[in-house]
LUMZAGU-186024 format. One record per residue (C-alpha): residue number from 1; x, y, z; chain. Coordinates in Angstrom, 2 decimals. Layout:
! residues N
{rec NUM; {X; Y; Z}; "A"} ...
***
This chain:
! residues 412
{rec 1; {34.37; -10.87; -18.77}; "A"} {rec 2; {34.34; -7.90; -21.10}; "A"} {rec 3; {33.38; -5.20; -18.60}; "A"} {rec 4; {36.20; -2.72; -18.03}; "A"} {rec 5; {35.13; -1.76; -14.53}; "A"} {rec 6; {36.52; 1.34; -12.90}; "A"} {rec 7; {35.18; 1.19; -9.34}; "A"} {rec 8; {35.39; 3.86; -6.66}; "A"} {rec 9; {34.51; 3.73; -3.02}; "A"} {rec 10; {30.76; 4.38; -2.71}; "A"} {rec 11; {29.52; 7.37; -0.86}; "A"} {rec 12; {27.48; 6.70; 2.29}; "A"} {rec 13; {23.80; 6.23; 1.74}; "A"} {rec 14; {20.90; 3.84; 1.91}; "A"} {rec 15; {20.20; 1.09; -0.57}; "A"} {rec 16; {17.02; 1.37; -2.61}; "A"} {rec 17; {14.13; -0.88; -1.52}; "A"} {rec 18; {13.67; -4.33; -3.11}; "A"} {rec 19; {12.19; -4.19; -6.59}; "A"} {rec 20; {10.82; -6.94; -8.84}; "A"} {rec 21; {11.91; -5.09; -11.95}; "A"} {rec 22; {15.51; -4.97; -10.69}; "A"} {rec 23; {15.41; -8.61; -9.54}; "A"} {rec 24; {14.37; -9.75; -13.02}; "A"} {rec 25; {16.71; -7.37; -14.83}; "A"} {rec 26; {19.44; -9.92; -15.66}; "A"} {rec 27; {19.81; -13.69; -15.47}; "A"} {rec 28; {22.38; -13.78; -12.69}; "A"} {rec 29; {20.03; -12.22; -10.14}; "A"} {rec 30; {17.37; -14.95; -9.68}; "A"} {rec 31; {19.62; -17.81; -10.75}; "A"} {rec 32; {22.58; -16.96; -8.49}; "A"} {rec 33; {20.18; -16.49; -5.60}; "A"} {rec 34; {18.27; -19.69; -6.32}; "A"} {rec 35; {21.30; -21.80; -7.28}; "A"} {rec 36; {23.40; -20.88; -4.26}; "A"} {rec 37; {20.41; -21.23; -1.96}; "A"} {rec 38; {19.72; -24.68; -3.37}; "A"} {rec 39; {23.37; -25.65; -2.98}; "A"} {rec 40; {23.02; -24.95; 0.73}; "A"} {rec 41; {19.64; -26.66; 1.18}; "A"} {rec 42; {20.28; -29.73; -0.97}; "A"} {rec 43; {23.58; -30.65; 0.70}; "A"} {rec 44; {22.08; -30.13; 4.16}; "A"} {rec 45; {19.18; -32.44; 3.26}; "A"} {rec 46; {21.45; -35.04; 1.65}; "A"} {rec 47; {23.82; -35.27; 4.62}; "A"} {rec 48; {21.64; -34.50; 7.63}; "A"} {rec 49; {18.06; -35.37; 6.58}; "A"} {rec 50; {18.16; -37.99; 3.79}; "A"} {rec 51; {14.87; -39.44; 5.04}; "A"} {rec 52; {13.12; -36.47; 3.48}; "A"} {rec 53; {14.00; -37.75; 0.00}; "A"} {rec 54; {10.87; -39.74; -0.79}; "A"} {rec 55; {10.55; -38.90; -4.48}; "A"} {rec 56; {11.07; -41.27; -7.41}; "A"} {rec 57; {14.46; -39.64; -7.98}; "A"} {rec 58; {15.80; -40.49; -4.54}; "A"} {rec 59; {19.02; -41.19; -2.71}; "A"} {rec 60; {22.31; -40.73; -4.51}; "A"} {rec 61; {20.53; -40.28; -7.86}; "A"} {rec 62; {18.79; -37.16; -6.50}; "A"} {rec 63; {22.01; -35.87; -4.92}; "A"} {rec 64; {24.03; -36.28; -8.13}; "A"} {rec 65; {21.33; -34.72; -10.28}; "A"} {rec 66; {20.69; -31.76; -8.01}; "A"} {rec 67; {24.35; -30.94; -7.54}; "A"} {rec 68; {25.10; -31.00; -11.27}; "A"} {rec 69; {21.92; -29.75; -12.93}; "A"} {rec 70; {20.08; -28.16; -10.00}; "A"} {rec 71; {23.05; -26.16; -8.70}; "A"} {rec 72; {26.17; -26.06; -10.89}; "A"} {rec 73; {24.49; -25.89; -14.31}; "A"} {rec 74; {21.95; -23.38; -12.97}; "A"} {rec 75; {24.71; -20.97; -11.94}; "A"} {rec 76; {26.31; -21.51; -15.35}; "A"} {rec 77; {23.06; -20.57; -17.10}; "A"} {rec 78; {22.76; -17.46; -14.94}; "A"} {rec 79; {26.30; -16.46; -15.85}; "A"} {rec 80; {25.85; -17.15; -19.57}; "A"} {rec 81; {22.61; -15.16; -19.77}; "A"} {rec 82; {24.38; -12.24; -18.12}; "A"} {rec 83; {27.59; -12.54; -20.12}; "A"} {rec 84; {25.51; -12.84; -23.28}; "A"} {rec 85; {24.37; -9.26; -22.77}; "A"} {rec 86; {28.02; -8.12; -22.69}; "A"} {rec 87; {28.99; -10.19; -25.70}; "A"} {rec 88; {26.13; -9.04; -27.92}; "A"} {rec 89; {24.76; -5.81; -26.46}; "A"} {rec 90; {21.38; -7.62; -26.23}; "A"} {rec 91; {19.99; -8.91; -22.93}; "A"} {rec 92; {18.93; -12.50; -23.75}; "A"} {rec 93; {16.24; -12.73; -21.07}; "A"} {rec 94; {14.66; -10.32; -18.61}; "A"} {rec 95; {11.39; -9.40; -16.95}; "A"} {rec 96; {8.45; -11.81; -17.13}; "A"} {rec 97; {10.35; -14.22; -19.40}; "A"} {rec 98; {13.20; -14.47; -16.91}; "A"} {rec 99; {10.66; -14.89; -14.12}; "A"} {rec 100; {9.06; -17.77; -16.03}; "A"} {rec 101; {12.47; -19.42; -16.45}; "A"} {rec 102; {13.10; -19.13; -12.70}; "A"} {rec 103; {9.63; -20.58; -12.04}; "A"} {rec 104; {10.48; -23.62; -14.16}; "A"} {rec 105; {13.63; -24.13; -12.11}; "A"} {rec 106; {11.70; -23.85; -8.83}; "A"} {rec 107; {9.04; -26.26; -10.07}; "A"} {rec 108; {11.66; -28.89; -10.83}; "A"} {rec 109; {13.36; -28.57; -7.43}; "A"} {rec 110; {10.05; -29.00; -5.59}; "A"} {rec 111; {8.71; -31.78; -7.83}; "A"} {rec 112; {11.64; -34.13; -7.25}; "A"} {rec 113; {10.96; -34.02; -3.50}; "A"} {rec 114; {7.35; -35.19; -3.93}; "A"} {rec 115; {6.44; -38.90; -4.11}; "A"} {rec 116; {5.04; -40.47; -7.25}; "A"} {rec 117; {6.01; -40.75; -10.88}; "A"} {rec 118; {3.82; -37.82; -11.92}; "A"} {rec 119; {5.83; -35.41; -9.78}; "A"} {rec 120; {9.04; -36.96; -11.12}; "A"} {rec 121; {8.10; -36.35; -14.75}; "A"} {rec 122; {6.84; -32.84; -13.95}; "A"} {rec 123; {10.28; -32.09; -12.49}; "A"} {rec 124; {12.07; -33.71; -15.42}; "A"} {rec 125; {9.98; -31.75; -17.92}; "A"} {rec 126; {10.45; -28.46; -16.08}; "A"} {rec 127; {14.22; -28.90; -16.06}; "A"} {rec 128; {14.26; -29.81; -19.75}; "A"} {rec 129; {12.26; -26.66; -20.54}; "A"} {rec 130; {14.57; -24.61; -18.32}; "A"} {rec 131; {17.69; -25.56; -20.26}; "A"} {rec 132; {15.92; -25.52; -23.62}; "A"} {rec 133; {14.50; -22.02; -23.10}; "A"} {rec 134; {17.87; -20.75; -21.87}; "A"} {rec 135; {19.55; -22.16; -25.00}; "A"} {rec 136; {16.94; -20.51; -27.24}; "A"} {rec 137; {17.35; -17.16; -25.48}; "A"} {rec 138; {21.12; -17.32; -25.81}; "A"} {rec 139; {20.85; -18.40; -29.42}; "A"} {rec 140; {18.57; -15.51; -30.35}; "A"} {rec 141; {20.98; -12.97; -28.86}; "A"} {rec 142; {24.18; -14.55; -30.20}; "A"} {rec 143; {23.09; -15.63; -33.69}; "A"} {rec 144; {21.10; -12.47; -34.48}; "A"} {rec 145; {24.09; -10.29; -33.65}; "A"} {rec 146; {26.45; -12.68; -35.49}; "A"} {rec 147; {28.65; -13.01; -32.42}; "A"} {rec 148; {30.66; -15.78; -34.07}; "A"} {rec 149; {33.11; -16.31; -31.23}; "A"} {rec 150; {30.26; -17.58; -29.06}; "A"} {rec 151; {28.24; -19.58; -31.57}; "A"} {rec 152; {28.84; -22.75; -29.59}; "A"} {rec 153; {27.50; -21.40; -26.28}; "A"} {rec 154; {23.77; -22.02; -26.95}; "A"} {rec 155; {24.65; -25.57; -28.03}; "A"} {rec 156; {26.43; -26.15; -24.73}; "A"} {rec 157; {23.38; -24.93; -22.80}; "A"} {rec 158; {21.27; -27.28; -24.92}; "A"} {rec 159; {23.76; -30.07; -24.20}; "A"} {rec 160; {23.18; -29.61; -20.46}; "A"} {rec 161; {19.48; -30.09; -21.09}; "A"} {rec 162; {19.97; -33.16; -23.27}; "A"} {rec 163; {22.23; -34.87; -20.74}; "A"} {rec 164; {19.65; -34.12; -18.04}; "A"} {rec 165; {16.93; -35.80; -20.10}; "A"} {rec 166; {19.13; -38.84; -20.71}; "A"} {rec 167; {19.98; -39.04; -17.00}; "A"} {rec 168; {16.40; -38.94; -15.72}; "A"} {rec 169; {15.24; -41.35; -18.44}; "A"} {rec 170; {17.89; -43.88; -17.39}; "A"} {rec 171; {16.95; -43.34; -13.73}; "A"} {rec 172; {13.29; -44.03; -14.53}; "A"} {rec 173; {14.34; -47.29; -16.22}; "A"} {rec 174; {16.46; -48.30; -13.23}; "A"} {rec 175; {19.54; -48.72; -15.46}; "A"} {rec 176; {22.19; -47.45; -13.07}; "A"} {rec 177; {25.13; -48.15; -15.39}; "A"} {rec 178; {23.46; -45.94; -17.98}; "A"} {rec 179; {22.68; -43.33; -15.31}; "A"} {rec 180; {26.37; -43.13; -14.44}; "A"} {rec 181; {27.36; -42.83; -18.10}; "A"} {rec 182; {24.93; -39.95; -18.67}; "A"} {rec 183; {26.03; -38.27; -15.46}; "A"} {rec 184; {29.61; -38.32; -16.74}; "A"} {rec 185; {28.40; -36.88; -20.06}; "A"} {rec 186; {26.72; -34.06; -18.16}; "A"} {rec 187; {29.90; -33.46; -16.17}; "A"} {rec 188; {31.94; -33.25; -19.36}; "A"} {rec 189; {29.47; -30.86; -20.96}; "A"} {rec 190; {29.69; -28.68; -17.85}; "A"} {rec 191; {33.50; -28.96; -17.97}; "A"} {rec 192; {33.51; -27.63; -21.53}; "A"} {rec 193; {31.41; -24.64; -20.45}; "A"} {rec 194; {33.71; -24.02; -17.49}; "A"} {rec 195; {36.94; -24.31; -19.47}; "A"} {rec 196; {35.57; -21.98; -22.13}; "A"} {rec 197; {34.58; -19.30; -19.62}; "A"} {rec 198; {37.39; -19.63; -17.08}; "A"} {rec 199; {40.17; -19.59; -19.67}; "A"} {rec 200; {38.85; -16.26; -20.91}; "A"} {rec 201; {38.02; -14.51; -17.65}; "A"} {rec 202; {40.85; -15.51; -15.29}; "A"} {rec 203; {43.73; -13.83; -17.17}; "A"} {rec 204; {41.43; -10.93; -18.06}; "A"} {rec 205; {40.48; -10.31; -14.43}; "A"} {rec 206; {44.02; -10.84; -13.13}; "A"} {rec 207; {45.69; -8.51; -15.65}; "A"} {rec 208; {43.36; -5.72; -14.62}; "A"} {rec 209; {43.42; -6.29; -10.88}; "A"} {rec 210; {47.17; -6.64; -10.28}; "A"} {rec 211; {49.28; -3.64; -11.38}; "A"} {rec 212; {51.92; -4.59; -13.93}; "A"} {rec 213; {50.66; -8.15; -14.37}; "A"} {rec 214; {50.28; -9.08; -18.04}; "A"} {rec 215; {49.06; -12.61; -18.64}; "A"} {rec 216; {48.70; -14.59; -21.88}; "A"} {rec 217; {45.13; -15.47; -22.88}; "A"} {rec 218; {46.26; -18.85; -24.27}; "A"} {rec 219; {43.73; -18.66; -27.08}; "A"} {rec 220; {45.36; -21.36; -29.20}; "A"} {rec 221; {45.86; -23.79; -26.32}; "A"} {rec 222; {42.27; -23.02; -25.28}; "A"} {rec 223; {41.06; -24.18; -28.69}; "A"} {rec 224; {43.06; -27.41; -28.35}; "A"} {rec 225; {41.71; -27.84; -24.83}; "A"} {rec 226; {38.10; -27.45; -25.95}; "A"} {rec 227; {38.67; -29.84; -28.84}; "A"} {rec 228; {40.10; -32.43; -26.45}; "A"} {rec 229; {37.12; -31.99; -24.11}; "A"} {rec 230; {34.61; -32.42; -26.93}; "A"} {rec 231; {36.45; -35.54; -28.11}; "A"} {rec 232; {36.44; -36.90; -24.56}; "A"} {rec 233; {32.65; -36.45; -24.41}; "A"} {rec 234; {32.23; -38.16; -27.80}; "A"} {rec 235; {34.51; -41.07; -26.85}; "A"} {rec 236; {32.59; -41.42; -23.60}; "A"} {rec 237; {29.31; -41.79; -25.48}; "A"} {rec 238; {30.96; -44.42; -27.71}; "A"} {rec 239; {32.49; -46.09; -24.60}; "A"} {rec 240; {36.00; -45.94; -26.01}; "A"} {rec 241; {37.88; -45.84; -22.73}; "A"} {rec 242; {41.47; -45.36; -23.88}; "A"} {rec 243; {40.86; -42.52; -26.39}; "A"} {rec 244; {38.61; -40.88; -23.79}; "A"} {rec 245; {41.37; -41.08; -21.19}; "A"} {rec 246; {43.90; -39.54; -23.59}; "A"} {rec 247; {41.54; -36.66; -24.42}; "A"} {rec 248; {40.74; -36.04; -20.74}; "A"} {rec 249; {44.43; -36.08; -19.83}; "A"} {rec 250; {45.20; -33.60; -22.62}; "A"} {rec 251; {42.47; -31.20; -21.47}; "A"} {rec 252; {43.62; -31.46; -17.84}; "A"} {rec 253; {47.29; -31.03; -18.68}; "A"} {rec 254; {46.59; -27.94; -20.79}; "A"} {rec 255; {44.59; -26.47; -17.90}; "A"} {rec 256; {47.52; -26.92; -15.51}; "A"} {rec 257; {50.00; -25.46; -18.00}; "A"} {rec 258; {47.73; -22.43; -18.38}; "A"} {rec 259; {47.38; -22.18; -14.59}; "A"} {rec 260; {51.15; -22.04; -14.14}; "A"} {rec 261; {51.54; -19.49; -16.96}; "A"} {rec 262; {49.03; -17.25; -15.19}; "A"} {rec 263; {51.47; -16.85; -12.27}; "A"} {rec 264; {49.33; -17.96; -9.32}; "A"} {rec 265; {51.73; -16.51; -6.72}; "A"} {rec 266; {51.16; -13.04; -8.16}; "A"} {rec 267; {47.47; -13.12; -7.14}; "A"} {rec 268; {47.81; -14.72; -3.71}; "A"} {rec 269; {46.84; -11.48; -1.93}; "A"} {rec 270; {43.73; -10.86; -4.05}; "A"} {rec 271; {40.83; -13.05; -2.85}; "A"} {rec 272; {38.71; -12.42; -5.95}; "A"} {rec 273; {41.53; -13.97; -7.97}; "A"} {rec 274; {43.06; -16.70; -5.84}; "A"} {rec 275; {39.65; -18.35; -5.43}; "A"} {rec 276; {39.34; -18.60; -9.23}; "A"} {rec 277; {42.88; -19.96; -9.52}; "A"} {rec 278; {42.11; -22.58; -6.85}; "A"} {rec 279; {39.03; -23.77; -8.71}; "A"} {rec 280; {40.69; -23.85; -12.13}; "A"} {rec 281; {43.67; -25.77; -10.78}; "A"} {rec 282; {41.37; -28.32; -9.14}; "A"} {rec 283; {39.44; -28.69; -12.40}; "A"} {rec 284; {42.67; -29.50; -14.24}; "A"} {rec 285; {43.60; -32.09; -11.61}; "A"} {rec 286; {40.08; -33.50; -11.73}; "A"} {rec 287; {40.29; -34.09; -15.47}; "A"} {rec 288; {43.51; -36.05; -14.92}; "A"} {rec 289; {41.78; -38.10; -12.21}; "A"} {rec 290; {38.92; -38.77; -14.63}; "A"} {rec 291; {41.45; -39.94; -17.22}; "A"} {rec 292; {42.98; -42.30; -14.67}; "A"} {rec 293; {39.53; -43.68; -13.86}; "A"} {rec 294; {38.77; -44.27; -17.54}; "A"} {rec 295; {41.90; -46.44; -17.65}; "A"} {rec 296; {40.81; -48.34; -14.54}; "A"} {rec 297; {43.50; -46.84; -12.31}; "A"} {rec 298; {40.97; -45.23; -9.94}; "A"} {rec 299; {38.48; -47.71; -8.52}; "A"} {rec 300; {36.03; -45.41; -6.75}; "A"} {rec 301; {33.70; -43.67; -9.19}; "A"} {rec 302; {33.13; -40.83; -6.71}; "A"} {rec 303; {36.68; -39.45; -7.04}; "A"} {rec 304; {36.49; -37.67; -10.43}; "A"} {rec 305; {32.98; -36.35; -9.72}; "A"} {rec 306; {34.04; -34.77; -6.43}; "A"} {rec 307; {37.43; -33.44; -7.54}; "A"} {rec 308; {35.85; -31.85; -10.61}; "A"} {rec 309; {32.46; -30.98; -9.12}; "A"} {rec 310; {33.34; -29.85; -5.61}; "A"} {rec 311; {36.98; -28.85; -5.95}; "A"} {rec 312; {36.64; -27.39; -9.45}; "A"} {rec 313; {33.13; -26.24; -10.34}; "A"} {rec 314; {31.96; -25.25; -6.86}; "A"} {rec 315; {35.10; -23.33; -5.90}; "A"} {rec 316; {34.98; -21.48; -9.22}; "A"} {rec 317; {31.30; -20.77; -8.66}; "A"} {rec 318; {31.73; -19.07; -5.28}; "A"} {rec 319; {34.44; -16.89; -6.83}; "A"} {rec 320; {32.60; -16.09; -10.06}; "A"} {rec 321; {29.25; -15.55; -8.32}; "A"} {rec 322; {30.97; -13.01; -6.07}; "A"} {rec 323; {33.07; -11.22; -8.68}; "A"} {rec 324; {30.42; -10.98; -11.41}; "A"} {rec 325; {27.67; -10.02; -8.97}; "A"} {rec 326; {29.76; -7.19; -7.56}; "A"} {rec 327; {30.48; -5.86; -11.04}; "A"} {rec 328; {26.93; -6.11; -12.35}; "A"} {rec 329; {25.44; -4.73; -9.13}; "A"} {rec 330; {27.55; -1.60; -9.48}; "A"} {rec 331; {29.64; -2.20; -6.37}; "A"} {rec 332; {33.39; -1.97; -5.82}; "A"} {rec 333; {35.37; -5.04; -6.87}; "A"} {rec 334; {36.64; -5.56; -3.33}; "A"} {rec 335; {35.99; -8.37; -0.88}; "A"} {rec 336; {35.01; -7.92; 2.74}; "A"} {rec 337; {35.54; -10.40; 5.57}; "A"} {rec 338; {32.22; -12.10; 4.89}; "A"} {rec 339; {33.12; -12.82; 1.26}; "A"} {rec 340; {36.61; -14.06; 2.07}; "A"} {rec 341; {35.19; -16.29; 4.81}; "A"} {rec 342; {32.79; -17.82; 2.27}; "A"} {rec 343; {35.73; -18.54; -0.05}; "A"} {rec 344; {37.74; -20.22; 2.70}; "A"} {rec 345; {34.75; -22.28; 3.86}; "A"} {rec 346; {33.96; -23.61; 0.38}; "A"} {rec 347; {37.62; -24.55; -0.20}; "A"} {rec 348; {37.63; -26.22; 3.23}; "A"} {rec 349; {34.40; -28.05; 2.38}; "A"} {rec 350; {35.99; -29.36; -0.82}; "A"} {rec 351; {39.13; -30.58; 0.97}; "A"} {rec 352; {37.11; -32.27; 3.73}; "A"} {rec 353; {34.80; -33.92; 1.18}; "A"} {rec 354; {37.77; -35.36; -0.70}; "A"} {rec 355; {39.31; -36.56; 2.56}; "A"} {rec 356; {36.02; -38.28; 3.39}; "A"} {rec 357; {36.33; -40.39; 0.23}; "A"} {rec 358; {39.15; -42.37; 1.88}; "A"} {rec 359; {37.58; -45.22; 3.90}; "A"} {rec 360; {38.46; -44.66; 7.54}; "A"} {rec 361; {36.82; -44.31; 10.97}; "A"} {rec 362; {36.81; -40.55; 10.41}; "A"} {rec 363; {34.81; -40.70; 7.18}; "A"} {rec 364; {31.43; -39.78; 8.67}; "A"} {rec 365; {32.89; -36.98; 10.76}; "A"} {rec 366; {34.71; -35.56; 7.76}; "A"} {rec 367; {31.53; -35.73; 5.68}; "A"} {rec 368; {29.56; -33.86; 8.34}; "A"} {rec 369; {32.32; -31.27; 8.73}; "A"} {rec 370; {32.42; -30.77; 4.97}; "A"} {rec 371; {28.66; -30.29; 4.81}; "A"} {rec 372; {28.81; -27.84; 7.72}; "A"} {rec 373; {31.51; -25.76; 6.03}; "A"} {rec 374; {29.58; -25.86; 2.77}; "A"} {rec 375; {26.34; -24.68; 4.37}; "A"} {rec 376; {28.12; -21.88; 6.23}; "A"} {rec 377; {30.02; -20.82; 3.10}; "A"} {rec 378; {26.95; -20.48; 0.92}; "A"} {rec 379; {25.00; -19.08; 3.85}; "A"} {rec 380; {27.50; -16.23; 4.11}; "A"} {rec 381; {27.26; -15.62; 0.37}; "A"} {rec 382; {23.48; -15.36; 0.59}; "A"} {rec 383; {23.62; -13.19; 3.71}; "A"} {rec 384; {25.84; -10.70; 1.88}; "A"} {rec 385; {24.39; -10.83; -1.64}; "A"} {rec 386; {20.69; -11.67; -1.31}; "A"} {rec 387; {19.79; -8.11; -0.17}; "A"} {rec 388; {21.71; -6.69; -3.15}; "A"} {rec 389; {20.37; -9.12; -5.75}; "A"} {rec 390; {16.77; -8.04; -5.10}; "A"} {rec 391; {17.55; -4.30; -5.32}; "A"} {rec 392; {18.52; -1.94; -8.16}; "A"} {rec 393; {22.19; -1.43; -8.96}; "A"} {rec 394; {24.03; 0.60; -6.34}; "A"} {rec 395; {24.91; 3.21; -8.97}; "A"} {rec 396; {21.44; 3.38; -10.52}; "A"} {rec 397; {19.63; 6.74; -10.36}; "A"} {rec 398; {18.05; 6.91; -6.92}; "A"} {rec 399; {19.90; 3.76; -5.85}; "A"} {rec 400; {21.48; 5.51; -2.90}; "A"} {rec 401; {25.11; 4.83; -3.85}; "A"} {rec 402; {27.13; 6.20; -6.72}; "A"} {rec 403; {30.06; 4.59; -8.50}; "A"} {rec 404; {31.21; 4.79; -12.09}; "A"} {rec 405; {29.21; 2.48; -14.34}; "A"} {rec 406; {30.97; -0.31; -16.27}; "A"} {rec 407; {32.16; 0.42; -19.76}; "A"} {rec 408; {30.80; -2.53; -21.71}; "A"} {rec 409; {32.25; -3.57; -25.03}; "A"} {rec 410; {30.66; -6.44; -26.98}; "A"} {rec 411; {32.98; -9.41; -27.43}; "A"} {rec 412; {33.69; -10.15; -31.06}; "A"} 
***
């Protein structure tokens, strides 16, 4: 976000061997690896082996929870912990502490798959600690350095944890209407995080990647957008449907106005950019769909969740997890065929999943095709990045490859 990267082509050479110290150097390393791996595994299990889901949090409740908090929010935490180091000049979490955070995340993923209420509450507690510890780590770095622009970020990380606790508590009670309400609250909290980050990074990345392209940051509209999103979340908690719909529509409309102002056709030949544009545009549309549902115009509750979650969050994630990993791993900001193929497959998976929401004889086939594209897309990401995530930076001393390091300036 604030790294002014000046990449060169690396000289030939071997990568350094895997190293625990490097793996636990920054939050994105274990959490991108774990989150993207879990995205692949959890969707495969949900679609092709649902009989394996024998835990208390089973069926669609497990699927919804693991996609939002187990995958999407996990990647967000990994990004925020890494971006926090750029914003403040202080790495919020590394080494044994980061390893402990990753262990909490792994404990939760495994516990939900085990039968019995004890395993369920172990998983719920581990996830709550995961988000709480991440919020504390971010807060220590941001508040101690008086990084006022990002004072709300730790609260958003804490909000992800609170909505998780509310969701699993409602699931334990068997109150499915309440479960759905808390799931929507979690989605809105994640939407606020995404809008905050994406509105900053997309024009920043695009202006530096495309010669002559100067894009507005839309700071003022971004503030209005965040305010509308926060109001939507508050109205949702109060169950005020019409004000919530108005706030959601405002946030979505602002996102689409920003998207158009960022000149999407200018980045069509740059995969690291068009994938971010695709996700941000889908997020804007998804917020409008959510507004329509709040007014009762969309009957199926799955529509907003999948337009926002699969079309918006997940498409943005594959782009951001590629772009930020390349930058922080000291590698050129260029895509190869493997990376572009993963982008195309995740976009295809999103389109097929939305098509499968329409009741038709092709629904099951579309769902299976979507899951297949999804698994292949994240599989390609892991195949390319897993070997790099567990090794030192390519430009580290003795790393085997040399490029110019990023010039990092703290964000005010």
